[in-house]
The first five atom37 places (N, CA, C, CB, O) and aatype in JSON, in Angstrom:
{
  "aatype": [20, 20, 20, 20, 20, 20, 20, 20, 20, 20, 20, 20, 20, 20, 20, 20, 20, 20, 20, 20, 20, 20, 20, 20, 20, 20, 20, 20, 20, 20, 20, 20, 20, 20, 20, 20, 20, 20, 20, 20, 20, 20, 20, 20, 20, 20, 20, 20, 20, 20, 20, 20, 20, 20, 20, 20, 20, 20, 20, 20, 20, 20, 20, 20, 20, 20, 20, 20, 20, 20, 20, 20, 20, 20, 20, 20, 20, 20, 20, 20, 20, 20, 20, 20, 20, 20, 20, 20, 20, 20, 20, 20, 20, 20, 20, 20, 20, 20, 20, 20, 20, 20, 20],
  "atom_mask": [
    [1, 1, 1, 1, 1],
    [1, 1, 1, 1, 1],
    [1, 1, 1, 1, 1],
    [1, 1, 1, 1, 1],
    [1, 1, 1, 1, 1],
    [1, 1, 1, 1, 1],
    [1, 1, 1, 1, 1],
    [1, 1, 1, 1, 1],
    [1, 1, 1, 1, 1],
    [1, 1, 1, 1, 1],
    [1, 1, 1, 1, 1],
    [1, 1, 1, 1, 1],
    [1, 1, 1, 1, 1],
    [1, 1, 1, 1, 1],
    [1, 1, 1, 1, 1],
    [1, 1, 1, 1, 1],
    [1, 1, 1, 1, 1],
    [1, 1, 1, 1, 1],
    [1, 1, 1, 1, 1],
    [1, 1, 1, 1, 1],
    [1, 1, 1, 1, 1],
    [1, 1, 1, 1, 1],
    [1, 1, 1, 1, 1],
    [1, 1, 1, 1, 1],
    [1, 1, 1, 1, 1],
    [1, 1, 1, 1, 1],
    [1, 1, 1, 1, 1],
    [1, 1, 1, 1, 1],
    [1, 1, 1, 1, 1],
    [1, 1, 1, 1, 1],
    [1, 1, 1, 1, 1],
    [1, 1, 1, 1, 1],
    [1, 1, 1, 1, 1],
    [1, 1, 1, 1, 1],
    [1, 1, 1, 1, 1],
    [1, 1, 1, 1, 1],
    [1, 1, 1, 1, 1],
    [1, 1, 1, 1, 1],
    [1, 1, 1, 1, 1],
    [1, 1, 1, 1, 1],
    [1, 1, 1, 1, 1],
    [1, 1, 1, 1, 1],
    [1, 1, 1, 1, 1],
    [1, 1, 1, 1, 1],
    [1, 1, 1, 1, 1],
    [1, 1, 1, 1, 1],
    [1, 1, 1, 1, 1],
    [1, 1, 1, 1, 1],
    [1, 1, 1, 1, 1],
    [1, 1, 1, 1, 1],
    [1, 1, 1, 1, 1],
    [1, 1, 1, 1, 1],
    [1, 1, 1, 1, 1],
    [1, 1, 1, 1, 1],
    [1, 1, 1, 1, 1],
    [1, 1, 1, 1, 1],
    [1, 1, 1, 1, 1],
    [1, 1, 1, 1, 1],
    [1, 1, 1, 1, 1],
    [1, 1, 1, 1, 1],
    [1, 1, 1, 1, 1],
    [1, 1, 1, 1, 1],
    [1, 1, 1, 1, 1],
    [1, 1, 1, 1, 1],
    [1, 1, 1, 1, 1],
    [1, 1, 1, 1, 1],
    [1, 1, 1, 1, 1],
    [1, 1, 1, 1, 1],
    [1, 1, 1, 1, 1],
    [1, 1, 1, 1, 1],
    [1, 1, 1, 1, 1],
    [1, 1, 1, 1, 1],
    [1, 1, 1, 1, 1],
    [1, 1, 1, 1, 1],
    [1, 1, 1, 1, 1],
    [1, 1, 1, 1, 1],
    [1, 1, 1, 1, 1],
    [1, 1, 1, 1, 1],
    [1, 1, 1, 1, 1],
    [1, 1, 1, 1, 1],
    [1, 1, 1, 1, 1],
    [1, 1, 1, 1, 1],
    [1, 1, 1, 1, 1],
    [1, 1, 1, 1, 1],
    [1, 1, 1, 1, 1],
    [1, 1, 1, 1, 1],
    [1, 1, 1, 1, 1],
    [1, 1, 1, 1, 1],
    [1, 1, 1, 1, 1],
    [1, 1, 1, 1, 1],
    [1, 1, 1, 1, 1],
    [1, 1, 1, 1, 1],
    [1, 1, 1, 1, 1],
    [1, 1, 1, 1, 1],
    [1, 1, 1, 1, 1],
    [1, 1, 1, 1, 1],
    [1, 1, 1, 1, 1],
    [1, 1, 1, 1, 1],
    [1, 1, 1, 1, 1],
    [1, 1, 1, 1, 1],
    [1, 1, 1, 1, 1],
    [1, 1, 1, 1, 1],
    [1, 1, 1, 1, 1]
  ],
  "atom_positions": [
    [[29.28, 26.65, -19.5], [28.58, 26.59, -20.94], [27.97, 27.55, -21.68], [27.69, 25.83, -20.95], [27.43, 28.4, -20.97]],
    [[27.81, 27.81, -23.36], [27.38, 28.51, -24.02], [25.97, 28.5, -23.92], [27.85, 28.34, -25.01], [25.5, 27.64, -23.18]],
    [[25.01, 29.43, -24.63], [24.1, 29.37, -24.41], [23.55, 29.59, -25.94], [23.85, 30.1, -23.32], [24.18, 30.15, -26.83]],
    [[22.25, 29.04, -26.03], [21.84, 28.84, -27.5], [20.55, 29.32, -27.83], [21.85, 27.43, -27.9], [19.61, 28.91, -27.14]],
    [[20.29, 30.19, -28.82], [18.74, 29.96, -28.86], [18.28, 29.38, -30.41], [17.91, 31.54, -28.52], [18.82, 29.48, -31.51]],
    [[17.41, 28.92, -30.1], [16.59, 28.01, -31.11], [15.51, 28.48, -30.99], [16.49, 26.54, -30.96], [15.01, 28.39, -29.87]],
    [[14.66, 29.21, -32.17], [13.62, 29.47, -32.69], [12.96, 28.32, -33.67], [13.88, 30.64, -33.26], [13.53, 27.53, -34.42]],
    [[11.64, 28.49, -33.41], [10.84, 27.72, -34.34], [9.89, 28.82, -34.89], [10.05, 26.43, -33.62], [9.89, 30.0, -34.56]],
    [[9.0, 28.12, -35.92], [7.9, 28.7, -36.82], [7.36, 27.61, -37.0], [8.21, 29.45, -38.11], [7.92, 26.61, -37.47]],
    [[6.31, 27.68, -36.68], [4.82, 26.34, -36.68], [4.4, 26.38, -37.98], [3.18, 26.68, -35.62], [4.66, 27.21, -38.85]],
    [[3.75, 25.4, -38.01], [2.68, 25.44, -39.03], [1.3, 26.61, -38.4], [2.1, 23.61, -39.25], [1.06, 27.2, -37.34]],
    [[0.61, 26.48, -39.86], [-0.47, 27.55, -39.7], [-1.42, 26.46, -39.34], [-0.9, 28.61, -41.08], [-2.51, 27.04, -39.23]],
    [[-1.59, 25.15, -39.09], [-2.66, 24.3, -38.45], [-2.65, 24.66, -36.97], [-2.42, 22.71, -38.67], [-1.97, 24.32, -36.0]],
    [[-3.34, 25.22, -37.13], [-3.37, 25.59, -35.16], [-3.99, 24.7, -34.36], [-4.23, 26.98, -34.63], [-3.8, 24.9, -33.16]],
    [[-4.94, 23.43, -34.76], [-5.17, 22.74, -34.74], [-4.26, 21.66, -34.03], [-5.52, 22.83, -35.62], [-4.44, 21.15, -32.92]],
    [[-3.09, 21.38, -35.03], [-2.06, 20.04, -35.27], [-1.25, 20.64, -33.67], [-0.75, 20.03, -37.27], [-1.0, 19.9, -32.72]],
    [[-0.97, 22.1, -33.75], [-0.41, 22.73, -32.47], [-0.7, 22.49, -31.62], [-0.43, 23.71, -32.23], [0.06, 22.16, -30.71]],
    [[-2.56, 22.57, -31.52], [-3.29, 22.13, -30.0], [-2.81, 21.02, -29.39], [-4.79, 21.81, -30.07], [-2.3, 20.81, -28.3]],
    [[-3.22, 20.06, -30.73], [-3.17, 18.61, -30.36], [-1.93, 18.22, -30.05], [-3.63, 17.75, -31.35], [-1.9, 17.08, -29.59]],
    [[-0.37, 19.03, -30.19], [0.61, 18.39, -30.39], [1.31, 19.02, -28.88], [1.29, 18.64, -31.95], [2.28, 18.4, -28.43]],
    [[0.92, 20.01, -28.26], [1.34, 20.7, -27.56], [1.85, 19.91, -26.09], [0.38, 21.68, -27.56], [2.91, 20.0, -25.47]],
    [[0.68, 19.14, -25.84], [1.01, 18.37, -24.18], [2.28, 18.14, -24.27], [0.26, 16.81, -23.73], [3.22, 18.73, -23.72]],
    [[2.26, 16.84, -25.32], [3.45, 16.01, -25.74], [4.89, 16.99, -25.65], [3.15, 15.41, -27.4], [5.93, 16.85, -25.01]],
    [[4.42, 18.05, -26.61], [6.2, 19.13, -26.71], [6.79, 19.8, -25.37], [6.01, 20.8, -27.81], [7.94, 20.09, -25.07]],
    [[5.37, 19.95, -24.57], [5.82, 20.56, -23.03], [6.1, 19.5, -22.36], [4.74, 21.41, -22.13], [7.0, 19.59, -21.53]],
    [[5.56, 18.47, -22.48], [6.06, 17.08, -21.81], [7.78, 17.38, -21.71], [5.61, 15.48, -22.96], [8.49, 17.67, -20.75]],
    [[8.1, 17.18, -23.21], [9.86, 16.66, -23.24], [10.44, 18.16, -22.76], [10.67, 16.07, -25.23], [11.52, 18.24, -22.18]],
    [[9.7, 19.19, -23.03], [10.68, 20.31, -22.63], [11.03, 20.4, -21.28], [10.19, 21.59, -22.97], [12.04, 20.9, -20.78]],
    [[9.8, 19.71, -20.6], [10.25, 19.66, -19.05], [11.15, 18.78, -18.79], [9.22, 19.35, -18.1], [12.01, 19.0, -17.93]],
    [[11.11, 17.78, -19.42], [12.67, 17.28, -19.31], [13.98, 17.84, -19.83], [12.72, 16.14, -19.85], [15.06, 17.45, -19.4]],
    [[13.91, 18.28, -20.26], [15.19, 19.33, -20.43], [15.35, 20.19, -19.66], [15.27, 20.05, -21.48], [16.42, 20.39, -19.1]],
    [[14.49, 20.75, -19.52], [14.59, 22.04, -18.08], [14.97, 21.03, -17.1], [12.87, 23.06, -17.45], [16.13, 21.17, -16.7]],
    [[14.49, 20.29, -16.73], [14.9, 19.12, -15.54], [16.32, 18.72, -15.3], [14.27, 17.74, -15.87], [17.0, 18.65, -14.27]],
    [[16.59, 18.42, -16.83], [18.15, 18.0, -17.12], [19.15, 19.21, -17.08], [18.32, 17.31, -18.64], [20.36, 19.03, -17.11]],
    [[18.53, 20.54, -17.0], [19.59, 21.5, -16.88], [19.64, 22.01, -18.24], [20.94, 20.92, -16.37], [19.75, 23.23, -18.36]],
    [[19.59, 21.41, -19.08], [19.84, 21.77, -20.71], [19.02, 22.67, -21.3], [19.69, 20.62, -21.61], [19.49, 23.17, -22.33]],
    [[17.78, 23.1, -20.91], [17.03, 23.86, -21.51], [16.44, 25.2, -20.41], [15.97, 22.88, -22.12], [15.57, 25.11, -19.54]],
    [[16.94, 25.94, -20.65], [16.73, 27.44, -19.54], [15.59, 28.08, -19.26], [17.4, 28.66, -19.99], [15.08, 28.2, -18.14]],
    [[15.08, 28.59, -20.51], [13.9, 29.33, -20.8], [13.35, 28.91, -22.26], [14.22, 30.89, -20.7], [14.08, 28.49, -23.15]],
    [[11.79, 29.1, -22.39], [10.89, 28.6, -23.67], [9.67, 29.09, -23.53], [10.71, 27.07, -23.85], [9.16, 29.39, -22.45]],
    [[9.2, 29.19, -24.5], [7.58, 30.1, -25.04], [7.64, 31.15, -25.89], [6.74, 30.87, -23.86], [8.4, 32.09, -26.13]],
    [[6.33, 30.56, -26.39], [6.02, 31.18, -27.59], [6.08, 32.59, -28.07], [5.0, 30.88, -27.75], [5.48, 33.33, -27.29]],
    [[6.56, 33.15, -29.01], [6.4, 34.04, -29.4], [5.03, 35.0, -30.0], [7.13, 33.77, -29.91], [4.03, 34.59, -30.58]],
    [[5.43, 36.54, -29.59], [3.79, 36.85, -29.85], [3.41, 37.41, -31.05], [3.2, 37.8, -28.9], [4.08, 36.95, -31.97]],
    [[2.55, 38.27, -31.41], [2.36, 38.7, -32.76], [2.93, 39.8, -32.45], [1.0, 38.76, -33.44], [3.3, 39.96, -31.28]],
    [[3.19, 41.01, -33.59], [2.67, 40.55, -34.99], [4.28, 39.13, -35.36], [2.57, 42.46, -36.44], [5.36, 38.82, -34.86]],
    [[3.3, 38.69, -36.63], [4.13, 37.36, -37.12], [3.93, 36.16, -36.93], [5.19, 37.27, -36.77], [3.61, 35.93, -35.77]],
    [[3.99, 35.24, -37.63], [3.8, 33.78, -37.76], [3.46, 33.21, -35.96], [5.44, 33.05, -38.59], [3.38, 33.91, -34.96]],
    [[3.36, 32.07, -36.07], [3.1, 31.52, -34.85], [4.5, 30.64, -35.04], [1.5, 30.72, -34.64], [4.77, 29.91, -36.0]],
    [[5.51, 30.95, -33.59], [6.58, 30.66, -33.48], [7.17, 30.38, -31.91], [7.12, 31.59, -34.18], [6.27, 30.21, -31.09]],
    [[8.18, 30.32, -31.52], [8.49, 29.75, -30.13], [9.75, 30.02, -30.37], [8.14, 28.21, -29.68], [10.24, 30.0, -31.5]],
    [[10.7, 30.46, -28.77], [12.12, 30.4, -28.61], [12.54, 29.87, -27.47], [12.69, 31.56, -28.72], [12.07, 30.29, -26.41]],
    [[13.33, 29.02, -27.48], [14.11, 28.29, -27.08], [15.39, 28.78, -26.14], [14.38, 27.73, -28.13], [16.17, 29.36, -26.9]],
    [[15.78, 28.79, -25.11], [17.22, 29.04, -24.71], [17.84, 27.88, -23.92], [17.31, 30.34, -23.84], [17.41, 27.44, -22.86]],
    [[19.04, 27.4, -24.66], [19.54, 26.06, -24.1], [20.93, 26.72, -23.15], [20.03, 24.75, -25.58], [21.07, 27.94, -23.07]],
    [[21.73, 25.95, -22.59], [22.66, 25.87, -21.75], [23.28, 24.14, -21.82], [22.01, 26.42, -20.33], [23.18, 23.18, -21.07]],
    [[24.09, 24.44, -23.38], [24.65, 22.9, -24.11], [25.64, 23.61, -24.89], [23.44, 21.8, -25.23], [25.57, 24.69, -25.48]],
    [[27.04, 22.36, -24.71], [28.1, 22.36, -25.22], [28.43, 23.18, -26.65], [28.29, 21.11, -25.24], [29.32, 23.99, -26.9]],
    [[26.96, 22.45, -27.76], [27.43, 22.86, -29.26], [25.95, 23.46, -29.27], [27.98, 21.48, -30.61], [25.17, 23.49, -28.32]],
    [[25.72, 24.02, -30.85], [24.85, 23.97, -31.28], [24.31, 22.91, -32.31], [24.88, 24.9, -31.48], [23.27, 23.14, -32.93]],
    [[25.11, 21.63, -32.51], [24.55, 20.33, -32.39], [23.95, 19.65, -31.87], [24.89, 19.83, -32.36], [23.11, 18.89, -32.34]],
    [[24.36, 19.85, -30.44], [23.51, 19.5, -29.56], [21.88, 20.08, -29.31], [24.26, 19.69, -28.58], [20.97, 19.44, -28.78]],
    [[21.84, 21.02, -29.67], [20.66, 21.72, -29.96], [19.61, 21.3, -30.67], [20.92, 22.66, -30.47], [18.44, 21.01, -30.42]],
    [[20.68, 21.35, -32.13], [19.8, 20.34, -33.47], [19.58, 19.26, -32.99], [20.55, 19.92, -34.92], [18.45, 18.93, -33.36]],
    [[20.17, 18.24, -32.12], [19.87, 16.91, -31.52], [18.84, 16.76, -30.79], [20.75, 16.48, -30.81], [18.11, 15.79, -30.99]],
    [[18.58, 17.68, -29.76], [17.68, 17.78, -28.57], [15.94, 18.26, -29.66], [18.5, 19.35, -27.13], [14.84, 17.74, -29.51]],
    [[16.33, 19.45, -30.73], [15.28, 19.71, -32.07], [14.58, 18.56, -32.16], [15.97, 19.98, -33.58], [13.52, 18.21, -31.63]],
    [[15.64, 17.77, -33.22], [15.34, 16.68, -33.64], [14.59, 15.73, -32.91], [16.27, 16.28, -33.96], [13.88, 14.98, -33.59]],
    [[14.58, 15.59, -31.81], [13.93, 14.7, -30.78], [12.59, 15.2, -30.22], [14.88, 14.53, -29.61], [11.81, 14.38, -29.74]],
    [[12.18, 16.87, -30.27], [11.03, 17.09, -29.9], [9.97, 16.95, -30.45], [10.99, 17.88, -29.61], [10.02, 17.26, -31.64]],
    [[8.41, 16.41, -29.87], [7.54, 15.81, -30.59], [6.83, 16.66, -31.46], [6.78, 15.17, -29.85], [5.87, 16.2, -32.08]],
    [[7.22, 17.96, -31.6], [6.29, 18.83, -32.42], [7.23, 18.64, -33.74], [6.01, 20.61, -31.79], [6.79, 19.06, -34.81]],
    [[8.39, 18.07, -33.71], [9.17, 18.2, -35.13], [8.28, 16.78, -35.67], [11.31, 18.05, -35.05], [7.57, 16.83, -36.67]],
    [[8.43, 15.61, -34.89], [7.87, 14.34, -35.47], [6.38, 14.51, -35.88], [8.0, 13.17, -34.42], [6.03, 13.77, -36.79]],
    [[5.39, 15.38, -35.34], [4.11, 15.79, -35.65], [3.83, 16.79, -36.6], [3.57, 16.15, -34.63], [2.73, 17.24, -36.93]],
    [[5.36, 17.2, -37.16], [4.94, 18.3, -38.56], [4.73, 19.42, -38.05], [3.57, 18.03, -39.49], [4.98, 20.21, -38.96]],
    [[4.32, 20.19, -36.8], [4.47, 21.28, -36.5], [5.39, 22.56, -36.88], [4.52, 21.0, -35.65], [5.01, 23.67, -37.26]],
    [[6.95, 22.0, -36.63], [7.55, 22.55, -36.99], [7.8, 23.08, -38.5], [8.12, 22.11, -36.47], [8.02, 22.26, -39.39]],
    [[7.77, 24.05, -38.7], [8.0, 24.73, -40.42], [9.49, 24.89, -40.78], [7.31, 26.49, -40.64], [10.08, 24.43, -41.75]],
    [[9.99, 25.67, -39.74], [11.33, 26.2, -39.93], [12.19, 26.42, -38.42], [11.12, 27.67, -40.77], [11.57, 26.77, -37.42]],
    [[13.06, 26.28, -38.38], [14.29, 26.18, -37.14], [15.69, 26.83, -37.09], [14.72, 24.79, -37.02], [16.61, 26.26, -37.67]],
    [[15.87, 27.72, -36.59], [17.21, 28.25, -36.16], [17.98, 28.2, -35.03], [17.19, 29.26, -36.24], [17.52, 28.47, -33.92]],
    [[19.08, 27.9, -35.22], [20.17, 27.6, -33.89], [21.14, 28.88, -34.25], [21.2, 25.78, -33.92], [21.67, 28.99, -35.35]],
    [[21.28, 29.72, -33.3], [22.42, 30.68, -32.26], [22.83, 30.9, -31.48], [22.53, 31.38, -32.01], [22.17, 30.93, -30.44]],
    [[24.23, 31.2, -31.49], [24.67, 31.16, -30.43], [23.86, 32.65, -29.65], [26.3, 31.03, -30.61], [23.6, 33.62, -30.36]],
    [[23.55, 32.65, -28.22], [23.25, 33.97, -27.73], [23.68, 34.28, -26.55], [22.03, 34.23, -27.71], [23.42, 33.5, -25.64]],
    [[24.42, 35.47, -26.3], [24.75, 36.01, -24.97], [23.57, 36.64, -23.93], [25.72, 37.09, -25.28], [22.46, 37.11, -24.15]],
    [[24.21, 36.44, -22.88], [23.4, 36.91, -22.05], [23.97, 38.06, -21.34], [22.99, 35.94, -21.26], [25.01, 37.9, -20.71]],
    [[23.13, 39.7, -21.41], [24.59, 40.37, -21.6], [23.48, 41.37, -20.17], [25.35, 41.29, -23.76], [24.12, 42.08, -19.39]],
    [[22.4, 41.32, -20.06], [21.63, 41.54, -18.84], [20.67, 41.04, -18.21], [21.27, 42.35, -18.83], [19.7, 40.62, -18.83]],
    [[20.75, 40.95, -16.78], [19.5, 39.85, -16.41], [20.0, 38.73, -15.54], [18.84, 39.09, -17.81], [19.22, 38.08, -14.85]],
    [[21.36, 38.49, -15.55], [21.65, 37.14, -15.09], [21.41, 37.11, -14.06], [22.75, 36.62, -15.2], [21.26, 35.93, -13.77]],
    [[21.25, 37.74, -13.18], [20.82, 37.96, -11.55], [19.1, 37.23, -11.57], [20.82, 40.11, -11.02], [18.72, 36.29, -10.87]],
    [[18.37, 37.91, -12.48], [16.96, 37.27, -12.62], [16.73, 36.04, -12.77], [16.32, 37.66, -13.55], [16.21, 35.19, -12.04]],
    [[17.37, 36.03, -14.24], [17.29, 34.66, -14.43], [17.48, 33.59, -13.7], [17.83, 34.43, -15.13], [16.58, 32.76, -13.6]],
    [[18.79, 33.43, -13.02], [19.1, 32.76, -11.99], [18.36, 32.34, -10.86], [19.87, 33.25, -11.64], [18.42, 31.22, -10.36]],
    [[17.4, 33.66, -10.33], [16.83, 33.75, -9.37], [15.31, 32.99, -9.94], [16.94, 35.25, -8.86], [14.65, 32.23, -9.24]],
    [[15.05, 33.3, -11.0], [13.72, 32.54, -11.69], [14.08, 31.03, -11.58], [13.42, 32.99, -13.47], [13.34, 30.05, -11.62]],
    [[15.2, 31.09, -11.46], [15.53, 29.19, -12.15], [15.88, 28.44, -11.04], [17.06, 28.87, -13.37], [16.22, 27.26, -11.11]],
    [[15.78, 29.38, -9.59], [16.22, 28.57, -8.4], [14.7, 27.65, -7.88], [16.91, 29.79, -7.05], [13.77, 28.27, -7.36]],
    [[14.65, 26.57, -8.04], [13.58, 26.28, -7.51], [13.11, 26.26, -6.26], [13.43, 25.49, -7.83], [13.77, 25.65, -5.42]],
    [[12.12, 26.78, -5.96], [11.45, 27.05, -4.65], [11.3, 25.83, -3.18], [10.0, 27.4, -5.21], [10.63, 24.81, -3.3]],
    [[11.7, 26.01, -2.45], [11.83, 25.15, -1.29], [10.22, 24.51, -0.95], [12.5, 26.12, 0.03], [10.06, 23.74, 0.0]]
  ]
}
């Protein structure tokens, strides 16, 4: 399946982000367990508070659907988002090694 990069820009309300994070991360864990979410994490400074998520799904429409169901969206944490196709050109072995569950 193709890969897609989803970027989020969060609200400036740091308290709202912090309060909403546990539910958001629980949701992302279910997506990772299903194999749809490959990687996720916040983007550092400089720049506004934001996050990057990499999905292994059939279409950008599926990423949009998953983003619509993210608790961060329901809580008003997400101010902007974008979905773009993403091509892994270097590091595939490392990603596969990191994604393999420990025995």
